[in-house]
Each structure stands twice: as C-alpha cells, then as structure tokens.
C-alpha positions, 0 to 999 in steps of 0.5 A, a space after each residue: 734113521 728110523 727105530 727098528 723094533 724086532 722080537 727076540 726070535 727075529 733078532 737071533 735070525 737077523 743079528 748080522 743085519 741088525 748090527 750093520 743097521 746100528 753101525 750105520 746109525 739106526 736104533 734097534 730095539 729088541 722086544 720080548 712079548 711086544 715090550 722093549 727089553 734091550 737096545 742094540 747100540 754101537 761100540 764106542 770109539 777108542 779114546 785117544 792115547 793120553 800124552 804125558 806133559 800135554 799141558 806143560 807150559 799151558 797152566 800157570 799157578 800164581 801164588 801158594 795154592 796149597 798153603 793154609 789160610 790164616 782165617 781158617 787156621 784162626 777159626 780152627 784154633 778157636 774151635 779147638 780152644 772151646 772144647 
C-alpha cells in the first residue's frame, strides 16, 4: 500500500479514516509545516500466553553446567597469591 502523508489539521479531521487505512496495512505519516512529525502505526497483536513447563522434556543437560572449571580455579588462586 502507498504511504499517505497528511498535515496535522487534515489528520484531526480524518482520524477515523486514517486509522482504518493503517489497520489495512497502509503507512500514514503526519506532517507539520510540510515536514514529517509522526507516523501512525497499528497496535501490535497480543503476545500468546506463556505456558509453564512448555519446554519440559525437551531440554537435556549433560554434565555439570554450574560447577567450577579447574583451570579457572587454578588461575584465580595464582592471581590471589601474587597480591
């Protein structure tokens, strides 16, 4: 769809029509003194409700992902000893 550019006075007069255009997929730019000032955009759709446990059984953790790494611990201890 084409972009519709309207001035502020025209936007006030035709607001319902401009909203319908935006709902149908058109771009509407509201200009002041011939310069774009605002863009009329459609309201985003609602996000779907989140379901608890939707990923249950789909994710498998192999090994300890929280434990410390021996090399990191050794480097940390070495840097602490040098202070």
